[in-house]
N, C-alpha and C positions, 0 to 999 in steps of 0.2 A: 348313702345318698338316695333320696327318692328317685325313682326312674323317670318321673314325669311331674316335676314340681309345678309346672305351669297349670296343671289341672287338679292334681291330687297327690298327696304323699303316700297314698295306700299302695301296697305292693301289688304287682301284676303276676298272675300265674298263667303259664302257657302249657296247654296239654298238647303233646306232640305224639306222632306215630299212632294216629287214631283215624277211625272213620266216624264222622258225626252225622246224626240224623237231622237233616235240615231240608225244608221244602220237599218233604215226603221222599227223600232219597238219602242213602248213605253216601257221604262225600268225603274224599280223602283231603282233609285240611285240618289245620290246628284250631284249637279253641282257646280263646283268651278271656280271662276273668279278672275283674277288679271290684272290690267292695261288694262281693256277692252277686255281681251281675256279669252278663256276657258282653264283652267289648267288641267293637268294630275295629279290627286291626288296622285297616286303612287310615282311619282317623288317628289311631294311636301313633302310627309311623309318621304320617305326613303332617298332621296338625300339632302333635305333641312331641314328636321325635322320641317317643318312648320305646321301651324294650322290656323284656320279661325279667322279673326278679327271681322267679322260680320256674323250673320246668318239670313237668310230670310226664314221664315216658309211659305211654299207655300200651306199649308192646303189641300194637296191631289191634287193640280192642275196639269194639263198637262203643261210642258214647251216645246214649239216648237221654231224653229228658227223664227225670225221676218219675217213678210210677205213682199214680194217684188212685187210691182205693176209696170209692164213695159208698161202699157198703161192707162194713166189717163189724161184727157183733162182739168181738173180743178175741182172745187167744191166750195160750200159755197159762191157762188157769184163771184168767181174768174174764169176767162177764160184765160188759158195760151196762146191762139191764138189771144189775143187782146192786143194791145199796151196800156199801162197805164203809169202814172207818175212814178210808182214804180213797175216794173215787178218783180224784185227779192223779193220785199215785198209780192206780191201776191202769189208767189210760196212758200215763207216761211209760209204764213198764212195757206195754204192748208197742207203743211208739218207738221205743228203743230196739225191741226185738225185730220189728218188721224192716228195719234198715237193711238187714242182711238179705232181704228179698227184693231190694231195689225200691221200696216204697218210701217216698220222701214227704208225702202228705196224705191225709186220710180224713174220712168222716166217721167218727165213732157212731155206731148204729144201735138204737134201742128198739127192741121188739115190743109188741103190745104189752103194756104193764098197767098196774093201777096208778091213778093220778099221783098218789103220794111218792111213787118212785121218781116220776119226772120232776116233781117239785124239789126232791132232794138231790137228784143227780145233775140236772141241767145247770143249776147255778154254780156248780163246782168246777166246770171245765170251760175255759174261754178259748176263743179262736186265737191261735198263736203260731208263729213261725217255727220251723224245725231248726235243728242244730245238733251239736254233740249229744244233747239230751234225748234226741229222737226225732221222728218224723213230725211235721207240723200238723196242727189240727185246723181243718177248714170249716168246722162247724158240725153239729150233730145231724145225723140222718134219723128221723123219727118214722119208723115203719109201723104204722098203726097208731092208735087203736081204731081209726075210722076206716075199717075194711069190712069185707063181706064175710059173714059167718060160713057161707058155703065154700069159700076158698081161703079159710083161715090158715091152712097149713099147720105149722107148729105154734101158731099164736093161740093163747088160752082164750076160749070163747067167753068166759065170764067177764073179761075186761074189755070186750069190744064195745065200741060206742057208735051212735049215729049223731048227726048234726041236729040235736034236739032244739037248740035255741035259734037255729037258722044260720049258723055260721061261725064267725070269728070268736064269739063268746064261748063256744064249745072248746075251741083251741086253747084259750087262756085258762078255762076251767081245768082242762086236763094237763096241759103242758106248763102253765105258768107263763113265764117270759119266753119270747121267741128270739131273744137277742143273739144267741150263739147257735141258731138252727140254720142249716144249709139246705136240707132236703126234707120234705114230708111226703111219705107214701100214703095214698088214700084210694078208696074205691069210688070212681066217678058216678056210679049209678045211685049212690046214697042221696036221699032227698036233701036239698039245699047245698049240695057239694060245689055247685058251680060258683056261687058267691065266695066260697072259701078258696077255691082255686084262683079266682081273680084277686082276692085280697092278698094271699100268700105271694103270688107272682108280682104284684105291685110292690111288695116289701123286699123283693129280690131273693125270695126263697124259692128254690126249685121244687116244683110239684111233680111227683112221680105217680103213675097209675099202676096199681098192683093189688094182689090179693082181692080179686074182683071178678064179678060175673057180667061186667059191662058188655054191651053190644058195640058194634063199630061206631054207630052214630053217637052214642053216649061218650065214647072215647074221643071222637072227633070234636064234639062240643067242648070237652074239657081242654083239648089242645087249643081250640079257638079262644078259650078264656085264659090261656097262659101255661097249661101243663106242657112239659117238655121232655119227660123221661118215662120209661117203662121199667118197673122193678122186676128183675130177673125174668126176662121174656120166656114165655111158654110155661113157667112154673107159677102155680097158684092163680091161674086164669082159665077162662073157657078155652078148650082146644080149638085150633083153626077149623072152621067149617066154611065150605065154599059159598054158601048162601049168606052167611054172616060171619066174617072172619074174626069178629071181636077185637080186642085190643091188639092182637097180632096184626090185624089189617092196617094199623097205623103205619107200618113199614112201607106200604105202597099207596097210601091214601092220597087222593087228589084234593082233599079238603084241608090239608095242612096249609096255614097261611103262607103266602109268598115270603121267601127269605128266612123262614123258620125251619129248623131241623128238629125232628123228634129223635132223641137218643134212646137207647135201650140197653139195659144191663144183661150181661150173659155170665153165668157161672160156668166157666170152661174147665170143669174139673173131671170131665169124663163120666160123670154120674148124673148130674142134674139135667143134662141135655145130650141127646144122642148126637154123634158127630154129623149125621145127615141133617138134623134140625139146625145145628150150628151153621152148616154150609148154606142151607136155605136162607137163613136170616142174613148171613154175611153177603151172599150174592144179591139178595133183594135190596139191601140198604147198608152197604159197607161203611159209609161215613158216619153212621149213627151208632155203631157197635162200641159199647163201653164194657171192658172186662171188669168184673167185680169178684171178690173172693167169697163174700157172704160168710166169712170165716166165723167160727164160734169158739167158745172157751177152749175146746179140745184141740184146736190147731196147735201143733207142736208138743202135744201130750200123747201118752200111750192109749190104746183102746181101753174101754171101761165106761163108767157112768159119769157124766158131767152135767152142767146146767146150760140152759138158754132162757134167760129171764126167769119166768115162774115154772118152767118145764124141766123135767129130768130127761137128759139126752143120752142115748146109748151109742157108742162108737163101735162099729163092726167093720174091721178093715178100713176102707176109705169112705164108708158110708156113715152118716150121722142121722139116727132116727129118734123120733120121740119114743122114749122107753116103752116097750111092750107093743109097738106098732111098726108099720112100714112107712110111716110118714116122714119124708126127708125134712131135715131141720137145719138148714145152713150147711156149710162145708168145712172141711179141715185143710183145704187147699191154700197154698201161698200164692201171692201174685205172680211170681216168676214161673211157678208151675202152670198157672192159667195161661200165661203168655206162650209158653212152650206148647201146651196142649192145643191151644187155639191155632197156632201156626200149623202144627202137624195135622190136626183134624180138618182144617178149612183149606189147606193148600195155599194159604195167602203168603205174601212176601214177608220177610223179616220186618221191613219198614211198617207194613200194615199191622202186624202183630204188636209191635212196640207202640204205635200210635193209639191202638185201642186201649192201652193201659196208661197213656200219658196225654196226648193231644185231645182225644175225644172227651175224657172226663173233665179236662180243663175247660174245653168249649162248653160243655154241659153246665158247669158251674159259673160260667162267665168270667173266668180268670185266665183265659189263654193269651192275654196281653203280657202276662208275667210268668205263667207256669205252663208246662206241657209242650213247650217249644224251646229250641236253642237259638232263637233269633237274637239279634243285638238288643241289649237292654232288658232281656228276660232274666229271671232269677237263675242262678247257676246251680240248680238242683239237677244232679246228674247221676246216671248209673252206668258203670263200665261193665260190659258183657263180652263173653267170648262168642264164637260163631254159633254155638249151640244154645245161646241165650241163657247161659249160666252167669249169675251175678259175680263179678270179681271185686267190685268196690262201689261204694255209694258216697256221693258228695252232696252236701247241702250248702247253698250260698258259696260254692267253690271250695269248701273245706271238707276234707275226708272225714267221714263219720263212721265208716265201716269198711274193712278190707278182709277178704278171704285169706285165711292163713295159708302160706305156701305148702 
């Protein structure tokens, strides 16, 4: 018999013996799920006289919203910036593997590439929900090619572009359709960039500032036109200077429009950012910190030579370099590693560390009404963790999609 025929025949799952992250605190209460969403138990009991069809004993675990990675270039031998026979299959393979790291949705990221790559890759992957098949795709993150040659990092210089036609026409020439694009990283000092920032923002695409030599006023102007994110803060931008703090100065700028938050990505892998720099950023602007892996093909693979777009990458220990140089090129960190390192390096609370990988990226992408929180009505994308922030199980829409073997 359905437990609540007055409203729905769908079964109800009750997660018991857990601490759930809600309203910025870990709270000892049960979590109720029906039809992939989180239920208000009061309404269930009193309005529907309903009860649970299934109970999941969490054995004292933390339940947090599923992690959201807005910058991941690939992993496990798959490079999102390379054309293959089966691009969507490659994305799906990574989507399945990252479930074990608590990631329930992500933005496949393409580094600077020739136009032909975008035209072949972008049409093959659509925004879709996660499930047993893997984490959901929230849309592509296109990092380049409209970036600074001086701060190109691992991006190949021959494919960098400026806004030659004065804006949006350049985007369609290079990318083709923007239908399944969630984030575009660009350098705001490029001529004609502000009209592009405005147009992308109006289309609901997040504009991120990065790989740039912009000064603070150029960065502030971009934010006033709609930019809302900083790609891997401190990396591939001018270093902080007290007379002109550059893009880093956005963290404490008084020129950010009222009611707006500037978010910033941090690669908390212990390599890209010194723990002291991580602490400075977090203490200056804790509500804007978004953990990203910036993971590349080599995540989950042994040391050696791998690719990132058009470049050959060499893995030495935990470092990923453009082969033959000491230029860092993405990371091989997983999201749960980043959450643990961030907590340990910053001294922040467990709640803050978890929200930097869930709530903040959801807010950045404008989807926090359904993801990144465990509020009633939100998607039941969950990660079960022990007190040391090790992933024990991952759920999407209330269904178990991965569990650590005992």
